[in-house]
mmCIF file of the N, C-alpha and C atoms, coordinates in Angstrom:
data_MODEL
# 
_entry.id   MODEL 
# 
loop_
_atom_site.group_PDB 
_atom_site.id 
_atom_site.type_symbol 
_atom_site.label_atom_id 
_atom_site.label_alt_id 
_atom_site.label_comp_id 
_atom_site.label_asym_id 
_atom_site.label_entity_id 
_atom_site.label_seq_id 
_atom_site.pdbx_PDB_ins_code 
_atom_site.Cartn_x 
_atom_site.Cartn_y 
_atom_site.Cartn_z 
_atom_site.occupancy 
_atom_site.B_iso_or_equiv 
_atom_site.pdbx_formal_charge 
_atom_site.auth_seq_id 
_atom_site.auth_comp_id 
_atom_site.auth_asym_id 
_atom_site.auth_atom_id 
_atom_site.pdbx_PDB_model_num 
ATOM 1   N N  . MET A 1 1  ? -56.652  -3.261  -3.894  1.00 0.00 ? 1  MET A N  1 
ATOM 2   C CA . MET A 1 1  ? -57.539  -2.163  -3.585  1.00 0.00 ? 1  MET A CA 1 
ATOM 3   C C  . MET A 1 1  ? -57.065  -0.952  -4.375  1.00 0.00 ? 1  MET A C  1 
ATOM 4   N N  . LYS A 1 2  ? -58.029  -0.154  -4.832  1.00 0.00 ? 2  LYS A N  1 
ATOM 5   C CA . LYS A 1 2  ? -57.659  1.036   -5.591  1.00 0.00 ? 2  LYS A CA 1 
ATOM 6   C C  . LYS A 1 2  ? -58.737  2.100   -5.426  1.00 0.00 ? 2  LYS A C  1 
ATOM 7   N N  . ILE A 1 3  ? -58.395  3.324   -5.775  1.00 0.00 ? 3  ILE A N  1 
ATOM 8   C CA . ILE A 1 3  ? -59.343  4.431   -5.779  1.00 0.00 ? 3  ILE A CA 1 
ATOM 9   C C  . ILE A 1 3  ? -60.093  4.380   -7.104  1.00 0.00 ? 3  ILE A C  1 
ATOM 10  N N  . ALA A 1 4  ? -61.425  4.382   -7.034  1.00 0.00 ? 4  ALA A N  1 
ATOM 11  C CA . ALA A 1 4  ? -62.246  4.301   -8.243  1.00 0.00 ? 4  ALA A CA 1 
ATOM 12  C C  . ALA A 1 4  ? -62.533  5.706   -8.764  1.00 0.00 ? 4  ALA A C  1 
ATOM 13  N N  . ASP A 1 5  ? -62.475  5.846   -10.081 1.00 0.00 ? 5  ASP A N  1 
ATOM 14  C CA . ASP A 1 5  ? -62.840  7.129   -10.670 1.00 0.00 ? 5  ASP A CA 1 
ATOM 15  C C  . ASP A 1 5  ? -64.372  7.236   -10.730 1.00 0.00 ? 5  ASP A C  1 
ATOM 16  N N  . PRO A 1 6  ? -64.907  8.439   -10.877 1.00 0.00 ? 6  PRO A N  1 
ATOM 17  C CA . PRO A 1 6  ? -66.367  8.621   -10.839 1.00 0.00 ? 6  PRO A CA 1 
ATOM 18  C C  . PRO A 1 6  ? -67.112  7.811   -11.894 1.00 0.00 ? 6  PRO A C  1 
ATOM 19  N N  . GLU A 1 7  ? -66.544  7.643   -13.079 1.00 0.00 ? 7  GLU A N  1 
ATOM 20  C CA . GLU A 1 7  ? -67.209  6.874   -14.137 1.00 0.00 ? 7  GLU A CA 1 
ATOM 21  C C  . GLU A 1 7  ? -67.323  5.400   -13.750 1.00 0.00 ? 7  GLU A C  1 
ATOM 22  N N  . GLU A 1 8  ? -66.246  4.863   -13.207 1.00 0.00 ? 8  GLU A N  1 
ATOM 23  C CA . GLU A 1 8  ? -66.250  3.467   -12.775 1.00 0.00 ? 8  GLU A CA 1 
ATOM 24  C C  . GLU A 1 8  ? -67.263  3.252   -11.641 1.00 0.00 ? 8  GLU A C  1 
ATOM 25  N N  . TYR A 1 9  ? -67.341  4.218   -10.737 1.00 0.00 ? 9  TYR A N  1 
ATOM 26  C CA . TYR A 1 9  ? -68.285  4.128   -9.618  1.00 0.00 ? 9  TYR A CA 1 
ATOM 27  C C  . TYR A 1 9  ? -69.730  4.153   -10.103 1.00 0.00 ? 9  TYR A C  1 
ATOM 28  N N  . SER A 1 10 ? -70.036  5.038   -11.061 1.00 0.00 ? 10 SER A N  1 
ATOM 29  C CA . SER A 1 10 ? -71.423  5.161   -11.537 1.00 0.00 ? 10 SER A CA 1 
ATOM 30  C C  . SER A 1 10 ? -71.857  3.946   -12.350 1.00 0.00 ? 10 SER A C  1 
ATOM 31  N N  . LYS A 1 11 ? -70.916  3.261   -13.007 1.00 0.00 ? 11 LYS A N  1 
ATOM 32  C CA . LYS A 1 11 ? -71.257  2.087   -13.816 1.00 0.00 ? 11 LYS A CA 1 
ATOM 33  C C  . LYS A 1 11 ? -71.349  0.803   -12.987 1.00 0.00 ? 11 LYS A C  1 
ATOM 34  N N  . ALA A 1 12 ? -70.746  0.802   -11.819 1.00 0.00 ? 12 ALA A N  1 
ATOM 35  C CA . ALA A 1 12 ? -70.701  -0.413  -10.997 1.00 0.00 ? 12 ALA A CA 1 
ATOM 36  C C  . ALA A 1 12 ? -72.074  -0.710  -10.407 1.00 0.00 ? 12 ALA A C  1 
ATOM 37  N N  . ARG A 1 13 ? -72.421  -1.989  -10.384 1.00 0.00 ? 13 ARG A N  1 
ATOM 38  C CA . ARG A 1 13 ? -73.652  -2.423  -9.721  1.00 0.00 ? 13 ARG A CA 1 
ATOM 39  C C  . ARG A 1 13 ? -73.336  -2.591  -8.248  1.00 0.00 ? 13 ARG A C  1 
ATOM 40  N N  . LYS A 1 14 ? -74.075  -1.878  -7.403  1.00 0.00 ? 14 LYS A N  1 
ATOM 41  C CA . LYS A 1 14 ? -73.780  -1.879  -5.976  1.00 0.00 ? 14 LYS A CA 1 
ATOM 42  C C  . LYS A 1 14 ? -74.923  -2.523  -5.206  1.00 0.00 ? 14 LYS A C  1 
ATOM 43  N N  . ARG A 1 15 ? -74.594  -3.129  -4.108  1.00 0.00 ? 15 ARG A N  1 
ATOM 44  C CA . ARG A 1 15 ? -75.589  -3.752  -3.237  1.00 0.00 ? 15 ARG A CA 1 
ATOM 45  C C  . ARG A 1 15 ? -75.829  -2.832  -2.051  1.00 0.00 ? 15 ARG A C  1 
ATOM 46  N N  . ILE A 1 16 ? -77.072  -2.617  -1.734  1.00 0.00 ? 16 ILE A N  1 
ATOM 47  C CA . ILE A 1 16 ? -77.429  -1.770  -0.618  1.00 0.00 ? 16 ILE A CA 1 
ATOM 48  C C  . ILE A 1 16 ? -77.374  -2.613  0.649   1.00 0.00 ? 16 ILE A C  1 
ATOM 49  N N  . GLU A 1 17 ? -76.901  -2.040  1.740   1.00 0.00 ? 17 GLU A N  1 
ATOM 50  C CA . GLU A 1 17 ? -76.785  -2.792  2.985   1.00 0.00 ? 17 GLU A CA 1 
ATOM 51  C C  . GLU A 1 17 ? -78.148  -3.252  3.469   1.00 0.00 ? 17 GLU A C  1 
ATOM 52  N N  . GLY A 1 18 ? -78.172  -4.399  4.058   1.00 0.00 ? 18 GLY A N  1 
ATOM 53  C CA . GLY A 1 18 ? -79.407  -4.959  4.586   1.00 0.00 ? 18 GLY A CA 1 
ATOM 54  C C  . GLY A 1 18 ? -79.838  -6.173  3.784   1.00 0.00 ? 18 GLY A C  1 
ATOM 55  N N  . ASN A 1 19 ? -80.931  -6.746  4.169   1.00 0.00 ? 19 ASN A N  1 
ATOM 56  C CA . ASN A 1 19 ? -81.441  -7.950  3.522   1.00 0.00 ? 19 ASN A CA 1 
ATOM 57  C C  . ASN A 1 19 ? -82.527  -7.551  2.528   1.00 0.00 ? 19 ASN A C  1 
ATOM 58  N N  . TRP A 1 20 ? -82.147  -7.022  1.398   1.00 0.00 ? 20 TRP A N  1 
ATOM 59  C CA . TRP A 1 20 ? -83.079  -6.523  0.396   1.00 0.00 ? 20 TRP A CA 1 
ATOM 60  C C  . TRP A 1 20 ? -83.222  -7.546  -0.723  1.00 0.00 ? 20 TRP A C  1 
ATOM 61  N N  . SER A 1 21 ? -84.401  -7.635  -1.275  1.00 0.00 ? 21 SER A N  1 
ATOM 62  C CA . SER A 1 21 ? -84.645  -8.581  -2.359  1.00 0.00 ? 21 SER A CA 1 
ATOM 63  C C  . SER A 1 21 ? -84.017  -8.064  -3.656  1.00 0.00 ? 21 SER A C  1 
ATOM 64  N N  . PRO A 1 22 ? -83.755  -8.967  -4.613  1.00 0.00 ? 22 PRO A N  1 
ATOM 65  C CA . PRO A 1 22 ? -83.215  -8.539  -5.905  1.00 0.00 ? 22 PRO A CA 1 
ATOM 66  C C  . PRO A 1 22 ? -84.144  -7.561  -6.635  1.00 0.00 ? 22 PRO A C  1 
ATOM 67  N N  . VAL A 1 23 ? -85.450  -7.706  -6.449  1.00 0.00 ? 23 VAL A N  1 
ATOM 68  C CA . VAL A 1 23 ? -86.399  -6.793  -7.096  1.00 0.00 ? 23 VAL A CA 1 
ATOM 69  C C  . VAL A 1 23 ? -86.262  -5.391  -6.518  1.00 0.00 ? 23 VAL A C  1 
ATOM 70  N N  . THR A 1 24 ? -86.143  -5.280  -5.207  1.00 0.00 ? 24 THR A N  1 
ATOM 71  C CA . THR A 1 24 ? -85.975  -3.980  -4.562  1.00 0.00 ? 24 THR A CA 1 
ATOM 72  C C  . THR A 1 24 ? -84.692  -3.309  -5.026  1.00 0.00 ? 24 THR A C  1 
ATOM 73  N N  . ILE A 1 25 ? -83.622  -4.056  -5.084  1.00 0.00 ? 25 ILE A N  1 
ATOM 74  C CA . ILE A 1 25 ? -82.338  -3.507  -5.532  1.00 0.00 ? 25 ILE A CA 1 
ATOM 75  C C  . ILE A 1 25 ? -82.432  -3.053  -6.983  1.00 0.00 ? 25 ILE A C  1 
ATOM 76  N N  . ALA A 1 26 ? -83.108  -3.832  -7.827  1.00 0.00 ? 26 ALA A N  1 
ATOM 77  C CA . ALA A 1 26 ? -83.270  -3.457  -9.237  1.00 0.00 ? 26 ALA A CA 1 
ATOM 78  C C  . ALA A 1 26 ? -84.064  -2.166  -9.371  1.00 0.00 ? 26 ALA A C  1 
ATOM 79  N N  . ILE A 1 27 ? -85.103  -1.992  -8.555  1.00 0.00 ? 27 ILE A N  1 
ATOM 80  C CA . ILE A 1 27 ? -85.898  -0.766  -8.612  1.00 0.00 ? 27 ILE A CA 1 
ATOM 81  C C  . ILE A 1 27 ? -85.064  0.433   -8.180  1.00 0.00 ? 27 ILE A C  1 
ATOM 82  N N  . ILE A 1 28 ? -84.310  0.288   -7.114  1.00 0.00 ? 28 ILE A N  1 
ATOM 83  C CA . ILE A 1 28 ? -83.490  1.396   -6.621  1.00 0.00 ? 28 ILE A CA 1 
ATOM 84  C C  . ILE A 1 28 ? -82.410  1.773   -7.634  1.00 0.00 ? 28 ILE A C  1 
ATOM 85  N N  . ASN A 1 29 ? -81.858  0.796   -8.336  1.00 0.00 ? 29 ASN A N  1 
ATOM 86  C CA . ASN A 1 29 ? -80.777  1.067   -9.283  1.00 0.00 ? 29 ASN A CA 1 
ATOM 87  C C  . ASN A 1 29 ? -81.260  1.540   -10.655 1.00 0.00 ? 29 ASN A C  1 
ATOM 88  N N  . LEU A 1 30 ? -82.564  1.680   -10.850 1.00 0.00 ? 30 LEU A N  1 
ATOM 89  C CA . LEU A 1 30 ? -83.076  2.186   -12.124 1.00 0.00 ? 30 LEU A CA 1 
ATOM 90  C C  . LEU A 1 30 ? -82.606  3.616   -12.358 1.00 0.00 ? 30 LEU A C  1 
ATOM 91  N N  . GLN A 1 31 ? -82.250  3.919   -13.583 1.00 0.00 ? 31 GLN A N  1 
ATOM 92  C CA . GLN A 1 31 ? -81.915  5.279   -13.972 1.00 0.00 ? 31 GLN A CA 1 
ATOM 93  C C  . GLN A 1 31 ? -83.178  5.956   -14.492 1.00 0.00 ? 31 GLN A C  1 
ATOM 94  N N  . VAL A 1 32 ? -83.187  7.280   -14.543 1.00 0.00 ? 32 VAL A N  1 
ATOM 95  C CA . VAL A 1 32 ? -84.358  8.021   -15.016 1.00 0.00 ? 32 VAL A CA 1 
ATOM 96  C C  . VAL A 1 32 ? -84.687  7.586   -16.442 1.00 0.00 ? 32 VAL A C  1 
ATOM 97  N N  . GLY A 1 33 ? -85.949  7.201   -16.656 1.00 0.00 ? 33 GLY A N  1 
ATOM 98  C CA . GLY A 1 33 ? -86.406  6.774   -17.974 1.00 0.00 ? 33 GLY A CA 1 
ATOM 99  C C  . GLY A 1 33 ? -86.321  5.279   -18.214 1.00 0.00 ? 33 GLY A C  1 
ATOM 100 N N  . GLN A 1 34 ? -85.670  4.545   -17.343 1.00 0.00 ? 34 GLN A N  1 
ATOM 101 C CA . GLN A 1 34 ? -85.582  3.096   -17.506 1.00 0.00 ? 34 GLN A CA 1 
ATOM 102 C C  . GLN A 1 34 ? -86.843  2.422   -16.998 1.00 0.00 ? 34 GLN A C  1 
ATOM 103 N N  . HIS A 1 35 ? -87.161  1.270   -17.592 1.00 0.00 ? 35 HIS A N  1 
ATOM 104 C CA . HIS A 1 35 ? -88.344  0.494   -17.228 1.00 0.00 ? 35 HIS A CA 1 
ATOM 105 C C  . HIS A 1 35 ? -87.907  -0.869  -16.710 1.00 0.00 ? 35 HIS A C  1 
ATOM 106 N N  . LEU A 1 36 ? -88.590  -1.355  -15.712 1.00 0.00 ? 36 LEU A N  1 
ATOM 107 C CA . LEU A 1 36 ? -88.322  -2.682  -15.150 1.00 0.00 ? 36 LEU A CA 1 
ATOM 108 C C  . LEU A 1 36 ? -89.605  -3.487  -15.225 1.00 0.00 ? 36 LEU A C  1 
ATOM 109 N N  . LEU A 1 37 ? -89.537  -4.642  -15.868 1.00 0.00 ? 37 LEU A N  1 
ATOM 110 C CA . LEU A 1 37 ? -90.679  -5.551  -15.935 1.00 0.00 ? 37 LEU A CA 1 
ATOM 111 C C  . LEU A 1 37 ? -90.559  -6.545  -14.794 1.00 0.00 ? 37 LEU A C  1 
ATOM 112 N N  . ILE A 1 38 ? -91.544  -6.543  -13.899 1.00 0.00 ? 38 ILE A N  1 
ATOM 113 C CA . ILE A 1 38 ? -91.582  -7.486  -12.791 1.00 0.00 ? 38 ILE A CA 1 
ATOM 114 C C  . ILE A 1 38 ? -92.672  -8.495  -13.105 1.00 0.00 ? 38 ILE A C  1 
ATOM 115 N N  . GLU A 1 39 ? -92.280  -9.735  -13.312 1.00 0.00 ? 39 GLU A N  1 
ATOM 116 C CA . GLU A 1 39 ? -93.258  -10.783 -13.592 1.00 0.00 ? 39 GLU A CA 1 
ATOM 117 C C  . GLU A 1 39 ? -93.754  -11.372 -12.276 1.00 0.00 ? 39 GLU A C  1 
ATOM 118 N N  . LYS A 1 40 ? -94.938  -11.953 -12.308 1.00 0.00 ? 40 LYS A N  1 
ATOM 119 C CA . LYS A 1 40 ? -95.523  -12.523 -11.088 1.00 0.00 ? 40 LYS A CA 1 
ATOM 120 C C  . LYS A 1 40 ? -94.604  -13.581 -10.473 1.00 0.00 ? 40 LYS A C  1 
ATOM 121 N N  . SER A 1 41 ? -93.865  -14.304 -11.310 1.00 0.00 ? 41 SER A N  1 
ATOM 122 C CA . SER A 1 41 ? -92.967  -15.342 -10.785 1.00 0.00 ? 41 SER A CA 1 
ATOM 123 C C  . SER A 1 41 ? -91.790  -14.749 -10.007 1.00 0.00 ? 41 SER A C  1 
ATOM 124 N N  . ASP A 1 42 ? -91.445  -13.485 -10.284 1.00 0.00 ? 42 ASP A N  1 
ATOM 125 C CA . ASP A 1 42 ? -90.362  -12.804 -9.574  1.00 0.00 ? 42 ASP A CA 1 
ATOM 126 C C  . ASP A 1 42 ? -90.837  -12.171 -8.271  1.00 0.00 ? 42 ASP A C  1 
ATOM 127 N N  . TRP A 1 43 ? -92.132  -12.019 -8.132  1.00 0.00 ? 43 TRP A N  1 
ATOM 128 C CA . TRP A 1 43 ? -92.704  -11.280 -7.008  1.00 0.00 ? 43 TRP A CA 1 
ATOM 129 C C  . TRP A 1 43 ? -93.142  -12.249 -5.920  1.00 0.00 ? 43 TRP A C  1 
ATOM 130 N N  . HIS A 1 44 ? -92.608  -12.105 -4.721  1.00 0.00 ? 44 HIS A N  1 
ATOM 131 C CA . HIS A 1 44 ? -92.896  -13.033 -3.629  1.00 0.00 ? 44 HIS A CA 1 
ATOM 132 C C  . HIS A 1 44 ? -93.557  -12.339 -2.440  1.00 0.00 ? 44 HIS A C  1 
ATOM 133 N N  . ARG A 1 45 ? -94.387  -11.361 -2.712  1.00 0.00 ? 45 ARG A N  1 
ATOM 134 C CA . ARG A 1 45 ? -95.112  -10.655 -1.665  1.00 0.00 ? 45 ARG A CA 1 
ATOM 135 C C  . ARG A 1 45 ? -96.600  -10.755 -1.936  1.00 0.00 ? 45 ARG A C  1 
ATOM 136 N N  . LYS A 1 46 ? -97.399  -10.511 -0.921  1.00 0.00 ? 46 LYS A N  1 
ATOM 137 C CA . LYS A 1 46 ? -98.848  -10.582 -1.088  1.00 0.00 ? 46 LYS A CA 1 
ATOM 138 C C  . LYS A 1 46 ? -99.379  -9.387  -1.870  1.00 0.00 ? 46 LYS A C  1 
ATOM 139 N N  . LYS A 1 47 ? -98.873  -8.192  -1.556  1.00 0.00 ? 47 LYS A N  1 
ATOM 140 C CA . LYS A 1 47 ? -99.352  -6.978  -2.204  1.00 0.00 ? 47 LYS A CA 1 
ATOM 141 C C  . LYS A 1 47 ? -98.538  -6.685  -3.458  1.00 0.00 ? 47 LYS A C  1 
ATOM 142 N N  . ALA A 1 48 ? -99.135  -5.919  -4.354  1.00 0.00 ? 48 ALA A N  1 
ATOM 143 C CA . ALA A 1 48 ? -98.460  -5.510  -5.594  1.00 0.00 ? 48 ALA A CA 1 
ATOM 144 C C  . ALA A 1 48 ? -97.304  -4.551  -5.275  1.00 0.00 ? 48 ALA A C  1 
ATOM 145 N N  . PRO A 1 49 ? -96.438  -4.267  -6.247  1.00 0.00 ? 49 PRO A N  1 
ATOM 146 C CA . PRO A 1 49 ? -95.249  -3.427  -6.002  1.00 0.00 ? 49 PRO A CA 1 
ATOM 147 C C  . PRO A 1 49 ? -95.540  -1.972  -5.645  1.00 0.00 ? 49 PRO A C  1 
ATOM 148 N N  . PHE A 1 50 ? -96.791  -1.536  -5.687  1.00 0.00 ? 50 PHE A N  1 
ATOM 149 C CA . PHE A 1 50 ? -97.103  -0.141  -5.414  1.00 0.00 ? 50 PHE A CA 1 
ATOM 150 C C  . PHE A 1 50 ? -96.614  0.289   -4.026  1.00 0.00 ? 50 PHE A C  1 
ATOM 151 N N  . ASP A 1 51 ? -96.830  -0.555  -3.016  1.00 0.00 ? 51 ASP A N  1 
ATOM 152 C CA . ASP A 1 51 ? -96.398  -0.221  -1.654  1.00 0.00 ? 51 ASP A CA 1 
ATOM 153 C C  . ASP A 1 51 ? -94.881  -0.195  -1.528  1.00 0.00 ? 51 ASP A C  1 
ATOM 154 N N  . LEU A 1 52 ? -94.212  -1.130  -2.168  1.00 0.00 ? 52 LEU A N  1 
ATOM 155 C CA . LEU A 1 52 ? -92.751  -1.166  -2.138  1.00 0.00 ? 52 LEU A CA 1 
ATOM 156 C C  . LEU A 1 52 ? -92.170  0.098   -2.772  1.00 0.00 ? 52 LEU A C  1 
ATOM 157 N N  . VAL A 1 53 ? -92.739  0.500   -3.899  1.00 0.00 ? 53 VAL A N  1 
ATOM 158 C CA . VAL A 1 53 ? -92.247  1.697   -4.585  1.00 0.00 ? 53 VAL A CA 1 
ATOM 159 C C  . VAL A 1 53 ? -92.476  2.933   -3.720  1.00 0.00 ? 53 VAL A C  1 
ATOM 160 N N  . ARG A 1 54 ? -93.580  2.988   -3.013  1.00 0.00 ? 54 ARG A N  1 
ATOM 161 C CA . ARG A 1 54 ? -93.855  4.114   -2.113  1.00 0.00 ? 54 ARG A CA 1 
ATOM 162 C C  . ARG A 1 54 ? -92.802  4.171   -1.001  1.00 0.00 ? 54 ARG A C  1 
ATOM 163 N N  . LEU A 1 55 ? -92.421  3.015   -0.464  1.00 0.00 ? 55 LEU A N  1 
ATOM 164 C CA . LEU A 1 55 ? -91.377  2.954   0.564   1.00 0.00 ? 55 LEU A CA 1 
ATOM 165 C C  . LEU A 1 55 ? -90.027  3.421   0.019   1.00 0.00 ? 55 LEU A C  1 
ATOM 166 N N  . ILE A 1 56 ? -89.686  2.954   -1.183  1.00 0.00 ? 56 ILE A N  1 
ATOM 167 C CA . ILE A 1 56 ? -88.416  3.341   -1.804  1.00 0.00 ? 56 ILE A CA 1 
ATOM 168 C C  . ILE A 1 56 ? -88.385  4.841   -2.053  1.00 0.00 ? 56 ILE A C  1 
ATOM 169 N N  . LYS A 1 57 ? -89.522  5.408   -2.458  1.00 0.00 ? 57 LYS A N  1 
ATOM 170 C CA . LYS A 1 57 ? -89.595  6.856   -2.697  1.00 0.00 ? 57 LYS A CA 1 
ATOM 171 C C  . LYS A 1 57 ? -89.290  7.623   -1.420  1.00 0.00 ? 57 LYS A C  1 
ATOM 172 N N  . LYS A 1 58 ? -89.811  7.161   -0.284  1.00 0.00 ? 58 LYS A N  1 
ATOM 173 C CA . LYS A 1 58 ? -89.555  7.833   0.994   1.00 0.00 ? 58 LYS A CA 1 
ATOM 174 C C  . LYS A 1 58 ? -88.067  7.790   1.356   1.00 0.00 ? 58 LYS A C  1 
ATOM 175 N N  . LYS A 1 59 ? -87.416  6.656   1.081   1.00 0.00 ? 59 LYS A N  1 
ATOM 176 C CA . LYS A 1 59 ? -86.016  6.488   1.468   1.00 0.00 ? 59 LYS A CA 1 
ATOM 177 C C  . LYS A 1 59 ? -85.047  7.193   0.525   1.00 0.00 ? 59 LYS A C  1 
ATOM 178 N N  . THR A 1 60 ? -85.358  7.203   -0.798  1.00 0.00 ? 60 THR A N  1 
ATOM 179 C CA . THR A 1 60 ? -84.401  7.705   -1.772  1.00 0.00 ? 60 THR A CA 1 
ATOM 180 C C  . THR A 1 60 ? -84.774  9.045   -2.387  1.00 0.00 ? 60 THR A C  1 
ATOM 181 N N  . GLY A 1 61 ? -86.068  9.383   -2.403  1.00 0.00 ? 61 GLY A N  1 
ATOM 182 C CA . GLY A 1 61 ? -86.508  10.607  -3.066  1.00 0.00 ? 61 GLY A CA 1 
ATOM 183 C C  . GLY A 1 61 ? -86.782  10.409  -4.551  1.00 0.00 ? 61 GLY A C  1 
ATOM 184 N N  . HIS A 1 62 ? -86.527  9.209   -5.066  1.00 0.00 ? 62 HIS A N  1 
ATOM 185 C CA . HIS A 1 62 ? -86.805  8.926   -6.475  1.00 0.00 ? 62 HIS A CA 1 
ATOM 186 C C  . HIS A 1 62 ? -88.311  8.791   -6.676  1.00 0.00 ? 62 HIS A C  1 
ATOM 187 N N  . THR A 1 63 ? -88.794  9.143   -7.860  1.00 0.00 ? 63 THR A N  1 
ATOM 188 C CA . THR A 1 63 ? -90.214  8.953   -8.157  1.00 0.00 ? 63 THR A CA 1 
ATOM 189 C C  . THR A 1 63 ? -90.362  7.895   -9.232  1.00 0.00 ? 63 THR A C  1 
ATOM 190 N N  . TYR A 1 64 ? -91.418  7.120   -9.135  1.00 0.00 ? 64 TYR A N  1 
ATOM 191 C CA . TYR A 1 64 ? -91.649  5.990   -10.025 1.00 0.00 ? 64 TYR A CA 1 
ATOM 192 C C  . TYR A 1 64 ? -93.099  5.975   -10.494 1.00 0.00 ? 64 TYR A C  1 
ATOM 193 N N  . LEU A 1 65 ? -93.317  5.319   -11.615 1.00 0.00 ? 65 LEU A N  1 
ATOM 194 C CA . LEU A 1 65 ? -94.647  5.042   -12.129 1.00 0.00 ? 65 LEU A CA 1 
ATOM 195 C C  . LEU A 1 65 ? -94.785  3.527   -12.191 1.00 0.00 ? 65 LEU A C  1 
ATOM 196 N N  . VAL A 1 66 ? -95.821  2.980   -11.551 1.00 0.00 ? 66 VAL A N  1 
ATOM 197 C CA . VAL A 1 66 ? -96.058  1.539   -11.554 1.00 0.00 ? 66 VAL A CA 1 
ATOM 198 C C  . VAL A 1 66 ? -97.321  1.278   -12.361 1.00 0.00 ? 66 VAL A C  1 
ATOM 199 N N  . GLU A 1 67 ? -97.211  0.397   -13.364 1.00 0.00 ? 67 GLU A N  1 
ATOM 200 C CA . GLU A 1 67 ? -98.342  0.075   -14.225 1.00 0.00 ? 67 GLU A CA 1 
ATOM 201 C C  . GLU A 1 67 ? -98.540  -1.436  -14.251 1.00 0.00 ? 67 GLU A C  1 
ATOM 202 N N  . SER A 1 68 ? -99.783  -1.863  -14.100 1.00 0.00 ? 68 SER A N  1 
ATOM 203 C CA . SER A 1 68 ? -100.111 -3.285  -14.185 1.00 0.00 ? 68 SER A CA 1 
ATOM 204 C C  . SER A 1 68 ? -100.297 -3.673  -15.645 1.00 0.00 ? 68 SER A C  1 
ATOM 205 N N  . LEU A 1 69 ? -99.889  -4.891  -15.990 1.00 0.00 ? 69 LEU A N  1 
ATOM 206 C CA . LEU A 1 69 ? -100.116 -5.393  -17.338 1.00 0.00 ? 69 LEU A CA 1 
ATOM 207 C C  . LEU A 1 69 ? -101.577 -5.814  -17.480 1.00 0.00 ? 69 LEU A C  1 
ATOM 208 N N  . LEU A 1 70 ? -102.141 -5.626  -18.671 1.00 0.00 ? 70 LEU A N  1 
ATOM 209 C CA . LEU A 1 70 ? -103.549 -5.938  -18.885 1.00 0.00 ? 70 LEU A CA 1 
ATOM 210 C C  . LEU A 1 70 ? -103.871 -7.412  -18.692 1.00 0.00 ? 70 LEU A C  1 
ATOM 211 N N  . ASP A 1 71 ? -102.915 -8.290  -19.013 1.00 0.00 ? 71 ASP A N  1 
ATOM 212 C CA . ASP A 1 71 ? -103.175 -9.727  -18.860 1.00 0.00 ? 71 ASP A CA 1 
ATOM 213 C C  . ASP A 1 71 ? -102.889 -10.211 -17.438 1.00 0.00 ? 71 ASP A C  1 
ATOM 214 N N  . ASN A 1 72 ? -102.578 -9.272  -16.537 1.00 0.00 ? 72 ASN A N  1 
ATOM 215 C CA . ASN A 1 72 ? -102.391 -9.558  -15.120 1.00 0.00 ? 72 ASN A CA 1 
ATOM 216 C C  . ASN A 1 72 ? -101.229 -10.521 -14.839 1.00 0.00 ? 72 ASN A C  1 
ATOM 217 N N  . THR A 1 73 ? -100.153 -10.405 -15.638 1.00 0.00 ? 73 THR A N  1 
ATOM 218 C CA . THR A 1 73 ? -98.988  -11.279 -15.443 1.00 0.00 ? 73 THR A CA 1 
ATOM 219 C C  . THR A 1 73 ? -97.807  -10.562 -14.800 1.00 0.00 ? 73 THR A C  1 
ATOM 220 N N  . GLY A 1 74 ? -97.963  -9.266  -14.521 1.00 0.00 ? 74 GLY A N  1 
ATOM 221 C CA . GLY A 1 74 ? -96.859  -8.546  -13.911 1.00 0.00 ? 74 GLY A CA 1 
ATOM 222 C C  . GLY A 1 74 ? -97.076  -7.048  -13.924 1.00 0.00 ? 74 GLY A C  1 
ATOM 223 N N  . TRP A 1 75 ? -95.965  -6.311  -13.712 1.00 0.00 ? 75 TRP A N  1 
ATOM 224 C CA . TRP A 1 75 ? -96.012  -4.857  -13.619 1.00 0.00 ? 75 TRP A CA 1 
ATOM 225 C C  . TRP A 1 75 ? -94.793  -4.266  -14.302 1.00 0.00 ? 75 TRP A C  1 
ATOM 226 N N  . PHE A 1 76 ? -94.947  -3.032  -14.787 1.00 0.00 ? 76 PHE A N  1 
ATOM 227 C CA . PHE A 1 76 ? -93.837  -2.241  -15.254 1.00 0.00 ? 76 PHE A CA 1 
ATOM 228 C C  . PHE A 1 76 ? -93.596  -1.144  -14.217 1.00 0.00 ? 76 PHE A C  1 
ATOM 229 N N  . VAL A 1 77 ? -92.340  -0.974  -13.819 1.00 0.00 ? 77 VAL A N  1 
ATOM 230 C CA . VAL A 1 77 ? -91.954  0.115   -12.935 1.00 0.00 ? 77 VAL A CA 1 
ATOM 231 C C  . VAL A 1 77 ? -91.017  1.007   -13.742 1.00 0.00 ? 77 VAL A C  1 
ATOM 232 N N  . THR A 1 78 ? -91.362  2.301   -13.815 1.00 0.00 ? 78 THR A N  1 
ATOM 233 C CA . THR A 1 78 ? -90.571  3.260   -14.569 1.00 0.00 ? 78 THR A CA 1 
ATOM 234 C C  . THR A 1 78 ? -90.087  4.347   -13.607 1.00 0.00 ? 78 THR A C  1 
ATOM 235 N N  . ARG A 1 79 ? -88.810  4.648   -13.656 1.00 0.00 ? 79 ARG A N  1 
ATOM 236 C CA . ARG A 1 79 ? -88.300  5.751   -12.834 1.00 0.00 ? 79 ARG A CA 1 
ATOM 237 C C  . ARG A 1 79 ? -88.514  7.048   -13.610 1.00 0.00 ? 79 ARG A C  1 
ATOM 238 N N  . THR A 1 80 ? -89.236  7.974   -12.984 1.00 0.00 ? 80 THR A N  1 
ATOM 239 C CA . THR A 1 80 ? -89.577  9.217   -13.663 1.00 0.00 ? 80 THR A CA 1 
ATOM 240 C C  . THR A 1 80 ? -88.703  10.387  -13.237 1.00 0.00 ? 80 THR A C  1 
ATOM 241 N N  . GLN A 1 81 ? -88.104  10.308  -12.065 1.00 0.00 ? 81 GLN A N  1 
ATOM 242 C CA . GLN A 1 81 ? -87.271  11.423  -11.620 1.00 0.00 ? 81 GLN A CA 1 
ATOM 243 C C  . GLN A 1 81 ? -86.260  10.951  -10.616 1.00 0.00 ? 81 GLN A C  1 
# 
């Protein structure tokens, strides 16, 4: 066990407590300006990611832009703030 310096802490991939899906964790861990491509095969919910992103915004205060792909094979989630 050791004390982590701030740089090591910010670079580490952390798991949020609870039973969260890998997609939810990936969205929360996005940095400002990063994009996440969610393919339909990765998505196991009935509704599109718009509702999930709205929930994450309420919990974290982060803002996101969700865009559907034209060929209807997935979505891009971009962290804007």
